[in-house]
N, C-alpha and C positions, 0 to 999 in steps of 0.2 A: 503493500501499500503506499502510496505516496503521502506528503504532508497533508495537503487537503483532504484526502481520503481518511487518514488517521483522526485528524481534527472532525472529521464530521462523524467518525466513530465514536468519537468519546461524547460530543456534543448530542448525537443521535441517540445513542445509548441512555444519556440523561434525560434529553426531551423526547422521551417516548410517551407511555402511558402518563406520567406524572403531570402533564401540561394537559391531558385530555380528561382524566376520569378522576384524580386524586384530588381536586375542588370538592367532589361529593363526599370525600372520606373527611377533609377539613371542614365541612359544612357542620360537622357534628360537634365541631369545638366553636366554631363561629369567627366572627371577623377578627378576634383578638388574634386568631392563627397569625396573622401578618408578622407579629413578633417571632412566632416560631421560625418562619421563613428567614427572618434575617439572622436569627441564631444558628440556623442550618446553613445557609449563606457563608457565614463566618467560620463553621465547624468544617464545612468541606472545602473550604478555601485553604486551612491548613493541611488538610488530608491532600488536597490537589499538589500543594507545595511540595509536601512530602514524597508524592510518586514522582514528582517532575524530577526532584534531585535525585531519587532513585533512578530515574530512567537516565539522567545524566551520567551518574557516576558508575553504574552497574547495571545497564538494561539487562532484563532477565526473561526468559521464557516462562511463562506461568503466572509472573507479577506477584501479588501477595503470597502465593505458596511458596515460590523459589525465595522470596526473600527470609520468610519466616525460617524456611528449611536451612538457608546457608549462614543466616546471622542469629537464629534464635536456637536452632538444635532440630533434630530429625522429628522428633515426637510434635515440636510447634509446627511443623511443616505438614505432617501427616494430619493434623487436627484442622489446621488453615484450609487443607485442599477439601477437607472431610466436609466443613459446614459451609466453603466456598460454593462447592460443586452443589449441595443440597439448597443452599438459599437461592443459587443463582436459577436454576431450574425451576424451582417452585416460584420464583417470581416471574420467570418466563411465562408461566401459566396467564398470571395477572395480566402481562402484555397482550395475550392472544384473547384475553376477555374483552380487554378494553377496545381491541379492533371490533370485535363481534357487537359490542355495545353501539358503536358508532355506525356498523352496517345496517344494524337494526333500524337506523332511521331510514333507509334507504329500501331495506327490506323488512317489513314489520313483522312477518311470520316467523322469524329468527328470534325476538325480542324474548322468549321466556323459554325456559326447557320445557322438552328435552331439546328443541330444535337449536337452541343456543348454544347447548354443550356440544351436539354433532358438529355444527359451523365451526365452534371454537376447536375441537379436533382437527377440523379439516384446515385451518391455519397453522397450527402446529406443525403437521406433516408435510404442508406444501413449504414451510420455511426450512425445515430440516432436509428435505432433498435440494434445495438451493443451496444450504450451505455445504452438502454432500459435492457439490460441482466446482467449490473452490473459494479460497478470500477474496479473488478476485471480482467473482461475483456478489459478495456479499458486500464488499466495498462499494462498488458501482451502486448496488441497491440503496445501502445507506445514502450514499451521497445524493442520488436523484430523489429518493424520498424525502429527505432533509430539505432539499432546496423547495419541493413544491409544498411542503409543510408550512414552512417559516412564512410564506408571504400571506396566506389569510390570518394564520396564529397572529402573527403581527399587526394585522388588520385590526382584528379584535382588540387586541391589547392597546393598540394607539386610537382606534376611532371609538371603541367602546365607551372612552371617558366623556364623549358628548352626550352619552345617556347613562352615565353613571349618576345615582341616586344616592345621598349619603343617608339619607333615612333608613333606604332598605338596607345598605351597609350596617349601620350602627342597630338595626334592630333585631340583628342577628348577633351581636357582638361578642357575648359568650353564653353559650347555649348547653356547656356541656354537665352544667350542675355542680360543676367544682370551682375550687378557687382560681383566681387570675394565674397564679403560679403554675398550678397543675394544668391548666388548659394549653398556657405557652408550651410546656413539657410535652404534652401529647403531640400538639403540633410540630414542634421540632423532631419528636421521633417520626412521625407520619412524612415529615418532608425528607427524612433520610432516603425513602423510597425515591423521590424525584432525583437525587442526585447520585443516586447508584450507577456505577458507570463510570465514575473519575478516576479507576484504574485501569479504563481499557485498553490504552495505549500501552501501558506496563505490561500487561497480561498479554498482548499481541504484538511483543516486542520481536518476536520470530519472522513476523511477516509482515513488516514495516520497515521500509528503505531508510539506511542511514539512522537505525534506532538512538544512539548516543544522542543525536542533535533533533531528531523528528520525535522520540516520545516525549521529551519534557514541554516542547513548544505544543505538541497537538493537545497535551493535557491541559496546559492553562488557557489556550485558547478554546479549547471545547468548554472548558469550566466557565470562562468568562461569557462566551455566547448563552449558554443553557441560564446563568444566573439572571441575564437581562429579562431573557424571556419568561422566566417564571416569576420574577418581582412584578413585573408589569400585568402580565394575565392573571395571574393569581388574586391580586388585588382589585382589577377590575370587576371580575366576575361576581364577586360578592357583592358589589353594588349594582348589578344589572337582575339578577336572579334573587326574589326571596328565598330566605334560608329553608323553610319547609319544600319550597320546589326543588330547590339546589339538593337537599339531602336525598330527595327519591329519585334524581335524574339518573339515566343511563348514559346520558350524551350531553352534558352541560355546555361546552361550546357550540353546539349545533343548536341548542337552545337559546344562548346567548347572541349567537348569530341571527336565528329569527328575529328577533327583537331590534337588532342593529340595522341588518342587510335585508330582513322578509326573509321568505321560504327559499328562495335560490341560493342565498348567502348560507343558510341550514345545510343544504343539499353540498355545497362547495366543502363546508367545512368538515362534514362527514366523510365525504370522499377522501379529502387530507388525512384525516384522523385515521381512518381505515389505512391508507398508503403509509403514513409515519409508524403507526403502530407494526405494520408488517416489516418495516424497514427496522425498526428498532430490535423486533423479535430476531430478525437474521443475525443481526450485530452481537446480540446477546448469546446467540446459539454457538456462534464462531468463540466467544469467551470461555463457554463452557467446554467445549471440546478441546480448545487449547491449554487451558487450567489442567483439565483429567489428563491429557495426553503427557503434560510435564510431571506429574505425580505418577504416571504409569511407568514412564521412562526411568524412574528412579525407584521402582519398585514399591511404591505407596498406594498403588492402585491397580486394581486387575490388569492384567497386559491387553486386555481386548481394546482398552482403550488408547493403546499407544500405538495399533495398527492402523496404518494409512493406506488409504486408498490410491488411485492412479492420478487422482488431483492433487495428492499431498496433505489430506485431510483425514482425523480420525472417523470415517464412515460408520463403521460397526457400534462404536462409541455413542455417536450422533442418533443412531438407530435406537440403542437402548435407551437414552435419555427421552426421546419422542415416546415411547412407550410408556416409561415411568410419568410423563408428565399427562399423558391422555388417562392413565389410572388414577392420577390424584385429581385431574380435572373431574371426573366423573364421582370421584369420591366428596369433593367438595360442592356438589351441587347446591344451589340455594335458589330460594323463590326468585330473586332478582339478580341482575348482573353485578349490580353495585353490592351487594352482600357478598358476593363471593369474591369478588375483587378485593375488599376490605381484608376479608379472613385469610387470603393467600398474602396482601401485603404485609399484614402486621407480624406473620411467622418469618417472611423472608427479611424484613427489616433487621430484625432481632439476630438471625443467623449471621448476616453478613458484617456484623459489629466486630466480630473475632477477628477476621481476617484484616480488618482496617485497623484495629488496635495494634496488630503484631507490625503491620506495615509501619506506622507512625513509629513504634521503637525500633524497627531495624534502621531507620534512615540515620539515628544518631549512630548506630554500630558503623554504618557503611562510611560517613563522613568523618568518623576517629580511624577508621582502616584505610583510608586514602590519603589520611595525614593533612586535612584541609585545614585553612587557617582556623586561628582560636576563635574569631569573632564569627565565623561560621558555623562552628560547632556549638558556642553557645545560642547562637540565633535558632538554630535548629532544634535544639532541645526544648525550647519554648515553642516551637510550631509544634512538636511533637506533643507536647503536653497538652495544649490546645486541642488538637485532633483527639487525642484520647480522652479529655474531659469531654467534649462534645458526644463521643462515642457511649460512655457511659451515661450521660445524660438521656440518651436516645433510649437506652435499656429502661433507665428509671420511668421514663415517659411512656412507655409501652404497654400495652393491654397485660394485666396482670397473669391471667391465664395462658396467653400466648408466650410470655418470658418464662413462664414453667415449662411449658412443652419445648420450648427452644432449650432450656437447660437441661432437661433430660435427654435431648439430642445429642447434645454437647458432650455430655457425660457418657454417653454409649460410644465415642471414640476411644475411650481409655481401655477397654476390653478389645476392640476391633484391631487396634495398632498392633497387639502381641502377634496377630495372624499374618502381619506384613513384614515381621522383623527378617525372617529367611529370604525372601524376596529382595528387600531392601539391601541385604549384602550380597545377594547375586548381582543385582544392577550396579551396585559399586565396583564388582569385580570386571563385569561386561564393560564398564566405562573406564575404567582403569587400562584394559586390554585396547581399548580404542583408541587411546592415548599414548599407549607405548604398545607397538606391536611386536616386539621383542620379548614381552613376557610370556613364559611357557606355561602351556594349557593341559593342566592336570586332568586326568578322569575324575569326574564326580567333583569338581571345584564348584561348578554352575548349580546353585538350588534352584528348583522349579518354581518360577513365578507364580504368583496367586493369581488363580483363573477367577 
């Protein structure tokens, strides 16, 4: 991927379902969620700076997994890949759900289960096969869908202020039933979903041209683009739609466009939302495949996820992920698309926090090992602290039941780690032989990889 494609990969993965369906979730908090957005933007900016520095000094295939493995130890690497993999493909389901939510504006018959679930499964498998064709296909898809989506989104974000009603905005200021601090914390946790993808360039370093230069640039430029779009659009939509209407909507931007631009505007927004969600899903599937492949190469994941097809992508691993996504999709079937989206997002956000914390800590170690100036070391210690603080706050602000489920899933990584110790040793031996072809190959040296 070139720098523009990598930038669009980062921005496109963030400006995915967040800009199109997350306002429905935030409406359960109210207009006060704008402060959550500001906190989330600052926290993710710290994460973005950490990933940019990691990409500059040590670009690694696998992103957060590789940094945790190299600088925090093998178990941290295993645990990072475990939760990152689960969190991402679970979150990918929400992207597909959002795509169908807007598609239902054009085809009302798929607006409720079981038709909506079948349509969502179709989107998942369509993008799986697009990924199997290779990263250039996904990069082109991200670039074009991002360009198509930004025009109408920015039109609503800018023109919508002409119809913005301060009374509508303030009437739903804090509808959470909790204190202002709790409401802001809840919004800051939800907003992390919107910014998931800040690590996209770092994870995909192996398929990006000149990664030492382009990974940090793509990370920071992608974040800047996403932040502008989110802050503008999330503010205006709460002053266009009454809180009760927004909370029940399955296509909030389409409804806002209907107010601002009329019925044709709603159709245009719906089409662009569907295309953008499809492009975002393609990019996220690329990340899931690359992260799992990097771990499988190290023996920390089943070997099937490392097997490449003729296009240089882990095709079998992508098919397994698509099957798992389909199973979870049917298992989380809800009366409305918004409810299903909310349940999936809560779990994905809590799981993704662990890799972000590890990466923020790893950047300090990388800077130290690279013997960077003392001022740089001190600066990034504070940046890392800010990033970790935000991640912890996001967990505190999460739904309590979801946090418990995520913690149970995290603890499961402890016994699972034991099953991969032999395959990790075998992978280390294989990698050493690839680097030094003079090493003798003794019978029985290579332990079988976990299948």
